[in-house]
VOGU-3710 file (C-alpha; in Angstrom, 3 decimals, decimal comma):
1> xxxxxxxxxx> 0,000/0,000/0,000  2,822/2,371/0,876  4,469/1,624/-2,466  1,273/2,614/-4,313  1,188/5,962/-2,499  4,816/6,617/-3,378  4,140/5,798/-7,034  1,151/8,167/-7,071  3,256/10,981/-5,617  6,088/10,277/-8,052
11> xxxxxxxxxx> 3,633/10,371/-10,969  2,132/13,641/-9,716  5,541/15,256/-9,288  6,634/14,093/-12,747  3,512/15,581/-14,305  4,029/18,890/-12,522  7,670/18,981/-13,585  6,686/18,454/-17,210  3,943/21,096/-17,130  6,025/23,824/-15,475
21> xxxxxxxxxx> 8,067/24,696/-18,610  4,875/24,795/-20,692  3,377/27,344/-18,295  6,545/29,407/-18,387  6,528/29,472/-22,180  2,896/30,567/-22,293  3,567/33,315/-19,772  6,653/34,613/-21,619  4,745/34,978/-24,880  2,911/38,036/-23,545
31> xxxxxxxxxx> 5,970/39,861/-22,315  9,212/41,175/-23,727  12,169/43,156/-22,477  12,647/46,564/-24,049  15,429/49,136/-23,822  14,005/52,680/-23,834  16,918/54,818/-25,090  15,588/58,255/-24,063  12,726/59,843/-22,146  9,423/59,428/-23,952
41> xxxxxxxxxx> 5,712/59,763/-23,388  3,342/56,782/-23,558  -0,274/57,523/-22,743  -0,232/59,892/-19,781  3,035/58,469/-18,386  6,606/59,586/-18,915  9,095/56,726/-19,368  12,672/57,420/-18,367  15,572/55,752/-20,226  16,279/52,202/-19,135
51> xxxxxxxxxx> 15,209/48,570/-19,318  11,517/47,713/-19,068  9,453/44,568/-19,215  6,464/45,150/-21,493  3,624/42,756/-20,690  -0,025/42,359/-21,637  -2,954/40,048/-21,016  -4,895/38,323/-23,777  -4,337/37,712/-27,456  -5,599/41,043/-28,750
61> xxxxxxxxxx> -6,025/42,889/-30,819  -6,862/45,419/-28,059  -4,819/44,888/-24,886  -3,772/46,730/-21,742  0,008/47,059/-21,736  2,071/47,360/-18,551  5,559/48,864/-18,499  7,397/47,291/-15,545  10,735/48,573/-14,260  12,574/47,070/-11,290
71> xxxxxxxxxx> 9,510/44,978/-10,455  7,157/47,983/-10,308  4,507/48,867/-12,901  5,289/52,447/-13,938  2,707/52,798/-16,719  -0,406/51,039/-17,987  -1,734/52,066/-21,397  -4,100/50,785/-24,064  -2,469/49,204/-27,092  -3,248/47,182/-30,174
81> xxxxxxxxxx> -1,457/43,858/-30,573  -0,538/43,308/-34,202  0,851/40,171/-35,842  3,455/41,275/-38,370  3,756/39,540/-41,701  6,513/37,019/-42,441  9,161/39,595/-43,278  12,162/39,669/-40,981  11,685/42,493/-38,512  14,234/43,497/-35,918
91> xxxxxxxxxx> 13,179/44,710/-32,499  12,399/48,398/-32,862  10,852/51,307/-31,010  8,892/53,783/-33,139  8,357/57,293/-31,788  6,861/60,560/-32,951  10,069/62,588/-33,063  8,343/65,955/-32,690  6,681/65,043/-29,378  8,848/62,130/-28,128
101> xxxxxxxxxx> 5,711/59,982/-27,930  5,991/56,203/-28,130  3,931/54,979/-31,087  4,922/51,327/-31,530  7,193/48,564/-30,275  8,109/45,814/-32,768  9,212/42,436/-31,409  11,054/41,018/-34,404  11,734/37,513/-33,164  8,050/36,880/-32,427
111> xxxxxxxxxx> 6,783/38,785/-35,477  4,409/40,915/-33,428  4,101/44,515/-32,350  2,161/46,680/-29,946  0,823/49,946/-31,340  -0,117/52,849/-29,056  -2,369/55,858/-29,552  -4,534/54,610/-32,396  -7,948/56,193/-32,714  -10,888/54,153/-31,490
121> x> -9,240/53,035/-28,253
//
């Protein structure tokens, strides 16, 4: 009887060990690291230069995007998640140079982007 309990626990632990990486991969899909090179506006927030984790919930197209720095959410703004076509796109930050407003972040490896400030949001 004791052997059966040990086998059940071993099977449960093995299953959990196998599922943990799958959960991590699913979670990482909705977040990326971004280097903001200079101060810029996104929504009503001012982002200072530095490294941020950009994360969102859902598959889009309309999502709420969090900018997280040092474990603290510093801005939450509306964005549109866009699947880019099959062309090779490098990671890029697109800004309005006249107002230093963040317009778009392209995540080249995953062929997706988040667009900010579109009408209708």
